[in-house]
C-alpha positions as CSV (number, residue, x, y, z in Angstrom):
1,X,-49.9,-1.3,-195.4
2,X,-46.7,-2.2,-197.4
3,X,-44.3,-5.0,-196.4
4,X,-41.8,-2.3,-195.4
5,X,-44.3,-0.5,-193.1
6,X,-45.3,-3.9,-191.6
7,X,-41.7,-4.5,-190.6
8,X,-41.1,-7.3,-193.1
9,X,-37.9,-6.2,-194.8
10,X,-37.1,-9.5,-196.5
11,X,-39.6,-8.9,-199.4
12,X,-38.9,-5.2,-199.8
13,X,-36.2,-4.2,-202.2
14,X,-33.7,-1.3,-201.6
15,X,-34.2,1.5,-204.1
16,X,-32.6,4.4,-205.9
17,X,-35.0,6.8,-207.7
18,X,-34.2,10.0,-209.5
19,X,-35.3,12.3,-212.3
20,X,-34.2,11.0,-215.7
21,X,-32.1,14.2,-216.2
22,X,-30.9,17.0,-213.9
23,X,-29.4,20.0,-215.6
24,X,-27.8,23.0,-213.9
25,X,-26.3,26.1,-215.5
26,X,-26.8,29.8,-216.4
27,X,-29.4,30.9,-218.9
28,X,-31.1,27.5,-219.3
29,X,-34.7,28.9,-219.3
30,X,-34.2,30.3,-222.8
31,X,-32.9,27.0,-224.0
32,X,-36.2,25.2,-223.1
33,X,-36.5,23.8,-226.6
34,X,-33.4,21.6,-226.1
35,X,-35.2,19.7,-223.4
36,X,-38.8,19.7,-224.7
37,X,-38.0,18.4,-228.2
38,X,-36.9,15.0,-226.8
39,X,-40.4,14.4,-225.5
40,X,-42.9,16.0,-227.8
41,X,-43.6,18.8,-230.2
42,X,-46.1,21.0,-228.2
43,X,-45.3,22.3,-224.8
44,X,-47.9,23.3,-222.3
45,X,-46.2,25.7,-219.9
46,X,-47.7,26.3,-216.4
47,X,-46.0,29.4,-215.1
48,X,-45.8,31.6,-212.0
49,X,-47.1,35.1,-212.4
50,X,-43.9,36.9,-211.7
51,X,-42.0,35.1,-214.5
52,X,-44.9,34.8,-216.9
53,X,-43.9,37.8,-219.1
54,X,-40.4,36.5,-219.5
55,X,-41.5,33.0,-220.5
56,X,-44.2,34.3,-222.9
57,X,-41.8,36.8,-224.6
58,X,-38.5,35.0,-224.6
59,X,-38.7,31.3,-223.8
60,X,-41.8,30.7,-226.0
61,X,-40.0,32.4,-229.0
62,X,-37.2,29.8,-228.7
63,X,-39.7,27.0,-228.8
64,X,-41.4,28.5,-231.8
65,X,-38.2,29.0,-233.7
66,X,-37.3,25.4,-233.1
67,X,-40.6,24.4,-234.8
68,X,-42.4,23.5,-231.6
69,X,-45.9,24.4,-230.5
70,X,-46.2,26.3,-227.2
71,X,-49.1,27.3,-224.9
72,X,-48.4,29.4,-221.8
73,X,-50.8,29.6,-218.9
74,X,-50.6,31.3,-215.5
75,X,-50.7,29.2,-212.4
76,X,-53.7,30.2,-210.2
77,X,-51.8,30.1,-206.9
78,X,-53.1,26.8,-205.4
79,X,-52.1,23.2,-206.2
80,X,-55.7,21.9,-205.9
81,X,-57.6,19.2,-207.7
82,X,-59.7,22.0,-209.3
83,X,-56.6,23.7,-210.6
84,X,-55.1,20.5,-211.9
85,X,-58.3,19.7,-213.7
86,X,-58.4,23.2,-215.2
87,X,-54.8,23.0,-216.5
88,X,-55.3,19.4,-217.8
89,X,-58.4,20.5,-219.8
90,X,-56.4,23.5,-221.3
91,X,-53.5,21.3,-222.2
92,X,-55.8,18.8,-223.9
93,X,-57.5,21.6,-225.8
94,X,-54.2,22.9,-227.0
95,X,-53.0,19.5,-228.2
96,X,-50.0,19.6,-225.9
97,X,-47.9,16.5,-225.4
98,X,-45.3,17.8,-223.0
99,X,-46.1,19.5,-219.6
100,X,-43.6,22.2,-218.4
101,X,-43.7,23.8,-215.0
102,X,-41.9,27.1,-214.3
103,X,-42.1,28.4,-210.7
104,X,-42.2,27.5,-207.0
105,X,-43.2,24.3,-205.4
106,X,-47.0,24.5,-205.9
107,X,-46.6,25.3,-209.5
108,X,-44.2,22.4,-210.1
109,X,-46.4,20.0,-208.1
110,X,-49.4,21.0,-210.3
111,X,-47.3,20.4,-213.5
112,X,-46.3,16.9,-212.1
113,X,-50.0,16.1,-211.3
114,X,-51.2,17.2,-214.7
115,X,-48.5,15.1,-216.4
116,X,-49.4,12.1,-214.3
117,X,-53.2,12.3,-214.8
118,X,-52.8,12.8,-218.6
119,X,-49.9,10.4,-219.0
120,X,-47.5,13.0,-220.4
121,X,-43.8,13.7,-219.8
122,X,-42.9,16.6,-217.6
123,X,-40.0,19.1,-217.5
124,X,-39.6,21.3,-214.5
125,X,-37.8,24.7,-213.9
126,X,-37.7,25.7,-210.2
127,X,-37.4,29.4,-209.7
128,X,-36.5,29.2,-206.0
129,X,-34.0,26.8,-204.3
130,X,-35.9,26.5,-201.0
131,X,-36.6,22.7,-201.1
132,X,-35.7,19.5,-203.0
133,X,-39.3,18.9,-204.0
134,X,-38.7,19.4,-207.8
135,X,-36.8,16.1,-208.1
136,X,-39.2,13.9,-206.1
137,X,-42.0,11.5,-207.2
138,X,-44.5,13.3,-205.1
139,X,-47.0,16.2,-205.3
140,X,-48.7,17.8,-202.4
141,X,-52.4,18.5,-203.1
142,X,-54.3,21.3,-201.2
143,X,-57.9,22.3,-201.0
144,X,-59.1,25.5,-202.7
145,X,-58.7,27.3,-199.4
146,X,-55.1,26.3,-199.1
147,X,-55.4,23.5,-196.5
148,X,-53.5,20.3,-196.9
149,X,-55.6,17.7,-198.7
150,X,-53.4,14.7,-199.7
151,X,-50.1,13.4,-201.1
152,X,-50.1,12.3,-204.7
153,X,-47.5,9.5,-204.9
154,X,-46.3,9.3,-208.4
155,X,-45.0,6.2,-210.2
156,X,-41.9,7.9,-211.4
157,X,-39.8,11.1,-210.9
158,X,-40.0,14.0,-213.3
159,X,-38.4,13.5,-216.8
160,X,-36.1,16.5,-216.6
161,X,-35.4,19.1,-213.8
162,X,-33.6,22.2,-215.1
163,X,-31.9,24.5,-212.5
164,X,-31.2,27.9,-214.1
165,X,-28.7,29.4,-211.7
166,X,-29.4,32.9,-213.0
167,X,-33.0,32.7,-211.9
168,X,-32.3,30.9,-208.7
169,X,-29.7,33.4,-207.4
170,X,-32.1,36.2,-208.0
171,X,-34.6,34.9,-205.4
172,X,-34.5,36.3,-201.8
173,X,-31.6,34.9,-199.8
174,X,-34.0,33.6,-197.2
175,X,-35.4,31.0,-199.6
176,X,-31.9,29.9,-200.7
177,X,-30.9,29.5,-197.0
178,X,-34.1,27.5,-196.4
179,X,-33.0,25.1,-199.1
180,X,-29.7,24.7,-197.3
181,X,-31.6,24.0,-194.1
182,X,-33.7,21.3,-195.7
183,X,-30.6,19.7,-197.4
184,X,-28.5,19.9,-194.2
185,X,-30.7,17.2,-192.6
186,X,-30.5,14.8,-195.6
187,X,-27.4,12.9,-194.5
188,X,-28.2,12.6,-190.8
189,X,-31.7,11.4,-191.6
190,X,-30.5,8.9,-194.2
191,X,-27.8,7.7,-191.8
192,X,-30.4,7.0,-189.1
193,X,-32.8,5.3,-191.6
194,X,-30.0,3.1,-193.0
195,X,-28.9,2.1,-189.4
196,X,-32.4,1.1,-188.6
197,X,-33.1,-0.5,-192.0
198,X,-36.2,1.7,-192.1
199,X,-38.4,2.8,-194.9
200,X,-37.5,5.4,-197.5
201,X,-39.8,7.9,-199.3
202,X,-40.9,5.4,-201.9
203,X,-41.7,2.8,-199.2
204,X,-38.7,0.7,-200.0
205,X,-35.6,0.0,-197.9
206,X,-32.8,2.6,-198.0
207,X,-29.9,1.8,-200.3
208,X,-26.2,2.4,-199.7
209,X,-26.3,4.6,-202.9
210,X,-29.0,6.7,-201.2
211,X,-26.8,7.1,-198.1
212,X,-23.8,8.0,-200.3
213,X,-25.8,10.7,-202.2
214,X,-27.0,12.1,-198.9
215,X,-23.4,12.2,-197.6
216,X,-22.2,14.0,-200.7
217,X,-25.0,16.5,-200.2
218,X,-23.6,17.3,-196.7
219,X,-20.0,17.5,-198.2
220,X,-21.1,20.1,-200.8
221,X,-22.7,22.2,-198.1
222,X,-19.7,22.1,-195.9
223,X,-17.4,23.1,-198.7
224,X,-19.5,25.8,-200.3
225,X,-21.9,27.4,-197.9
226,X,-19.7,30.5,-197.1
227,X,-19.0,31.4,-200.7
228,X,-22.5,30.4,-201.9
229,X,-24.2,32.8,-199.4
230,X,-21.8,35.6,-200.5
231,X,-23.0,34.9,-204.1
232,X,-26.7,34.8,-203.4
233,X,-26.7,37.9,-201.2
234,X,-25.1,39.7,-204.1
235,X,-27.2,38.0,-206.9
236,X,-24.1,36.4,-208.4
237,X,-23.6,33.1,-210.2
238,X,-20.5,31.4,-209.0
239,X,-19.2,27.8,-208.9
240,X,-19.9,27.7,-205.1
241,X,-23.5,28.7,-205.8
242,X,-23.9,26.1,-208.5
243,X,-22.6,23.3,-206.3
244,X,-24.8,24.4,-203.4
245,X,-27.9,24.3,-205.7
246,X,-26.8,20.8,-206.9
247,X,-26.9,19.8,-203.2
248,X,-30.2,21.6,-202.2
249,X,-32.3,20.6,-205.3
250,X,-30.8,17.4,-206.6
251,X,-28.8,15.6,-204.0
252,X,-31.1,16.4,-201.1
253,X,-34.1,15.1,-203.1
254,X,-32.6,11.9,-204.4
255,X,-30.7,11.3,-201.1
256,X,-33.9,11.6,-199.1
257,X,-36.0,9.6,-201.5
258,X,-33.5,6.7,-201.6
259,X,-32.0,7.1,-198.2
260,X,-35.1,8.0,-196.1
261,X,-36.1,10.6,-193.5
262,X,-36.1,10.4,-189.7
263,X,-36.5,12.7,-186.7
264,X,-35.8,16.1,-188.4
265,X,-38.8,15.9,-190.8
266,X,-41.0,14.3,-188.2
267,X,-40.4,17.3,-185.9
268,X,-41.0,19.7,-188.8
269,X,-44.4,18.0,-189.3
270,X,-45.2,18.4,-185.6
271,X,-44.3,22.1,-185.6
272,X,-47.3,22.7,-187.9
273,X,-49.3,22.6,-184.6
274,X,-47.7,25.8,-183.4
275,X,-49.5,28.8,-184.8
276,X,-46.7,31.2,-184.1
277,X,-44.5,29.2,-186.5
278,X,-46.9,29.1,-189.5
279,X,-44.8,31.8,-191.3
280,X,-41.6,29.8,-190.9
281,X,-40.0,28.2,-194.0
282,X,-40.0,24.4,-194.3
283,X,-36.2,24.3,-194.3
284,X,-36.0,26.5,-191.2
285,X,-38.2,24.1,-189.2
286,X,-36.3,21.1,-190.5
287,X,-33.1,22.7,-189.0
288,X,-34.6,22.7,-185.6
289,X,-35.8,19.1,-186.2
290,X,-32.2,18.2,-187.0
291,X,-30.9,19.7,-183.8
292,X,-33.5,17.6,-181.9
293,X,-32.4,14.5,-183.8
294,X,-28.7,15.1,-182.9
295,X,-29.7,15.5,-179.2
296,X,-31.5,12.2,-179.3
297,X,-28.4,10.6,-181.0
298,X,-26.1,12.3,-178.5
299,X,-24.0,13.4,-181.5
300,X,-20.3,14.2,-180.9
301,X,-19.4,17.8,-180.4
302,X,-17.4,18.0,-183.6
303,X,-20.5,17.1,-185.6
304,X,-22.7,19.6,-183.7
305,X,-20.1,22.3,-184.2
306,X,-20.1,21.8,-188.0
307,X,-23.9,21.7,-188.3
308,X,-24.3,24.9,-186.3
309,X,-21.5,26.6,-188.3
310,X,-23.5,25.9,-191.5
311,X,-26.7,27.1,-189.9
312,X,-25.1,30.3,-188.8
313,X,-23.3,30.9,-192.1
314,X,-26.5,30.5,-194.1
315,X,-28.3,33.0,-191.8
316,X,-30.9,30.4,-190.7
317,X,-32.7,30.8,-187.4
318,X,-30.9,28.8,-184.7
319,X,-33.3,29.0,-181.7
320,X,-37.1,29.0,-181.4
321,X,-37.0,32.6,-180.5
322,X,-35.1,33.3,-183.8
323,X,-38.1,31.8,-185.5
324,X,-40.4,34.3,-183.8
325,X,-41.7,32.0,-180.9
326,X,-42.4,34.2,-177.9
327,X,-43.1,31.5,-175.3
328,X,-42.6,27.7,-175.2
329,X,-46.0,26.4,-174.0
330,X,-45.6,22.9,-172.7
331,X,-49.0,21.6,-173.9
332,X,-48.3,22.9,-177.4
333,X,-44.9,21.3,-177.6
334,X,-46.2,18.0,-176.2
335,X,-48.6,18.1,-179.2
336,X,-45.6,18.7,-181.5
337,X,-44.0,15.6,-180.0
338,X,-47.2,13.6,-180.4
339,X,-47.6,14.5,-184.1
340,X,-43.8,13.8,-184.7
341,X,-44.2,10.3,-183.2
342,X,-47.4,9.4,-185.0
343,X,-47.6,6.0,-186.5
344,X,-46.4,6.0,-190.1
345,X,-44.3,9.2,-189.7
346,X,-40.6,9.1,-190.2
347,X,-39.7,9.1,-186.5
348,X,-40.0,5.3,-186.8
349,X,-36.8,5.4,-188.9
350,X,-34.7,6.3,-185.9
351,X,-32.3,3.6,-184.9
352,X,-33.6,3.6,-181.3
353,X,-37.0,3.5,-179.7
354,X,-38.2,7.0,-179.2
355,X,-41.2,8.0,-177.0
356,X,-43.2,11.3,-177.2
357,X,-41.6,12.3,-173.9
358,X,-38.2,11.6,-175.3
359,X,-38.9,13.9,-178.3
360,X,-40.4,16.6,-176.0
361,X,-37.3,16.6,-173.8
362,X,-35.0,16.6,-176.8
363,X,-36.7,19.6,-178.4
364,X,-36.3,21.7,-175.2
365,X,-32.7,20.5,-174.9
366,X,-32.0,21.3,-178.6
367,X,-33.4,24.9,-178.0
368,X,-31.2,25.3,-174.9
369,X,-28.2,24.0,-176.9
370,X,-29.0,26.4,-179.7
371,X,-29.2,29.3,-177.2
372,X,-25.7,28.3,-176.0
373,X,-24.3,28.2,-179.5
374,X,-25.9,31.5,-180.4
375,X,-24.1,33.2,-177.4
376,X,-20.8,32.0,-178.8
377,X,-19.2,34.3,-181.4
């Protein structure tokens, strides 16, 4: 147990952690050589299947023309220890000295894990903007069957995260919206964690900088969500889309890591116990967790109005029925509350004592509130 977890804040520093570089712009995938050359001369690229052809044909050519070695391998669908070992062996055999990940969250986590185990730098290219995971010093490891196995806490964040807006705006709008949902909770969770002087994602105390980054994340969503959704629904790259991606991938990640999480993500974790919601995106569940947190905080109406406006504008599910839940079964949702309040989870960062029953009641109240807002036009 860390000093922070043990409730001994005097010996635990406040922290700000971040990727060394975050780049955002159009057409950056085909400029990969500009980021790789600063770290080594042979890139081992772990790549999602759907973009494998483009990376092999176009991106790899740019690396070769710059005098760099390149090996491209397809990611085999699951971020398991077996897959990490396979990729690490191939990278070693190729003589690679830079790991590059191009794809979704599991692909990027695999690239992070290989880089960590083989002590190599890592450059990441997310292809969907559904979470802030690319920027964090964490990889989620699964079994071969796709069940959660463990978290791999990394000693540092990725060296470079490159957000190519051209690729990110081509993904389905639902993934983009889920990223907005995940990012929307960042400020409110960081605010709660800062008020309670809780524990952030690197098991340090939250910093004022982390809170400030989280607040800026919220501001960018408020300013840009309408125009950004117009852009992504029409596969267009605009300044509003770019600023929203800056919020969902970078500010949400560093804001959560330095500022901390609270009720919203704890409820998201608990919702894993509801089979009917297994198909729901992470960011969609976090939104419901955020509404629960705002009920527990008895947030002012103006704050709730603005949060709901962003949810509606992004086309995110507002109620449990919107997520596909047919019936609210008390025993099931009591289990959600129990998991959300588990020792060591982020519910402990709330600025007030919260019981399992408090969370259960707040979730039902949040759903009733969401139904009321949904009825308003």
